[in-house]
C-alpha positions in Angstrom: 77.0 -9.1 -201.7 78.7 -6.5 -199.1 80.0 -3.3 -200.1 83.0 -4.9 -198.8 82.9 -7.4 -201.6 82.8 -4.3 -204.1 86.5 -3.2 -203.4 88.1 -5.2 -206.2 86.2 -2.1 -208.2 88.5 0.4 -207.4 91.2 -1.5 -208.6 89.5 -1.9 -212.2 90.8 0.3 -215.7 87.5 1.9 -216.8 87.3 2.8 -213.0 85.8 7.0 -213.6 85.0 6.2 -217.8 81.5 4.9 -218.1 80.6 7.0 -220.7 83.1 4.1 -223.0 81.5 1.1 -221.1 77.2 2.4 -221.4 75.5 3.1 -225.0 73.9 6.8 -224.6 70.5 6.6 -225.8 71.1 9.1 -228.6 73.9 6.5 -230.2 74.5 6.4 -233.7 75.3 2.9 -234.8 78.9 3.2 -235.9 79.4 5.6 -232.6 78.8 1.5 -230.8 81.5 -0.1 -232.5 83.9 2.9 -231.7 82.9 3.2 -228.0 82.6 -0.4 -227.5 86.0 -1.3 -229.0 87.2 1.6 -226.5 86.0 -0.2 -223.9 87.3 -3.8 -224.5 90.7 -2.3 -224.8 90.6 -0.5 -221.5 89.3 -4.5 -220.0 92.1 -6.3 -221.9 94.5 -4.3 -219.8 92.7 -4.7 -216.7 93.9 -6.0 -213.4 90.6 -7.4 -212.3 89.1 -8.6 -215.1 87.7 -11.8 -213.8 86.2 -10.0 -210.4 84.0 -8.2 -212.9 83.4 -11.1 -214.7 82.2 -13.1 -211.9 80.5 -10.3 -210.7 78.2 -9.7 -214.2 77.8 -13.4 -214.9 75.9 -13.7 -211.0 73.5 -10.7 -211.1 70.4 -10.9 -211.9 69.8 -8.9 -214.7 73.2 -10.7 -216.4 72.7 -10.0 -219.8 71.1 -6.4 -220.0 73.9 -3.6 -222.0 76.7 -2.6 -221.3 80.7 -3.9 -221.5 81.6 -6.1 -219.1 85.3 -7.6 -218.6 85.4 -7.0 -222.5 82.0 -8.8 -223.2 79.4 -7.5 -225.0 75.7 -8.8 -224.1 76.2 -11.4 -226.8 79.7 -12.2 -225.7 77.8 -13.0 -222.6 74.7 -14.9 -223.8 76.8 -17.2 -225.1 79.2 -17.8 -221.8 76.4 -18.4 -219.8 75.7 -20.9 -222.7 78.3 -22.6 -222.6 78.8 -22.5 -219.1 74.8 -24.2 -218.2 76.2 -26.8 -221.4 79.6 -27.3 -219.4 77.9 -27.9 -215.8 74.8 -30.0 -217.5 77.7 -32.4 -219.1 79.3 -32.5 -215.5 76.1 -33.2 -213.6 75.1 -36.5 -216.5 
């Protein structure tokens, strides 16, 4: 993906707020819930969330940490599984 393909990131609601989207090494469990809720709230008003989701699901390491398009690692794993099932049904 070229740099021009990532222009949408400049319009992301999270731009400049990475501290909410990725866990620090010393994060406590209660802090994680709060941080992820803050990140998901930012995503909920984002004008480019669909670009973010497509980007994250389309890159090699799609399931490693962080909040992307309002989805955590587990939610992205479920979404990817559902997408693969739907593709198999359409192909059958």
